[in-house]
C-alpha positions, -999 to 999 in steps of 0.1 A, spaced: -528 -400 799 -490 -398 801 -489 -381 767 -513 -354 779 -492 -348 810 -460 -346 790 -476 -323 764 -490 -300 791 -455 -298 807 -439 -290 773 -465 -264 764 -465 -247 798 -459 -209 799 -430 -215 823 -413 -239 798 -419 -214 770 -404 -185 789 -374 -206 799 -368 -218 763 -370 -182 751 -345 -171 777 -321 -198 766 -324 -188 730 -317 -152 739 -288 -160 762 -272 -181 734 -278 -153 709 -300 -175 688 -306 -166 652 -337 -168 631 -351 -200 619 -359 -211 584 -388 -186 583 -364 -157 590 -383 -146 621 -360 -128 646 -361 -138 683 -378 -105 691 -405 -112 665 -408 -147 678 -416 -134 713 -444 -112 700 -457 -139 677 -458 -165 705 -476 -141 728 -502 -132 702 -508 -168 689 -500 -190 720 -535 -204 725 -539 -213 688 -504 -229 686 -509 -250 718 -544 -261 706 -531 -272 672 -502 -291 688 -525 -308 713 -551 -318 687 -525 -329 661 -535 -303 635 -501 -284 636 -483 -286 603 -447 -274 604 -432 -258 572 -410 -284 555 -373 -277 557 -354 -275 525 -327 -301 525 -294 -300 506 -273 -331 502 -236 -326 505 -216 -351 485 -190 -369 505 -157 -384 492 -167 -419 503 -200 -417 484 -223 -416 515 
C-alpha cells in the first residue's frame, strides 16, 4: 500500500512538471540516449500513460548504461 502511494506521488503530473522545470532551469543536457530536453518534453507528453503503466507493473526495462572503468594510481 505504501509502495503504491509513493509510486503515485512520484509519477504524478505535478511531480513530472516540476522535475522538467528543474532540468530546464539547470540547463540539463541530453542523457545516454541523446534526447534533448525539448524532445524529452514531447516524448513524455506522448508516452506518459505507457511509461507510468510500465513503471507501476514492473515491466519497464531501462537501457543499460555503458560503463568505463578509470584506472586509479592506488589500484582501486
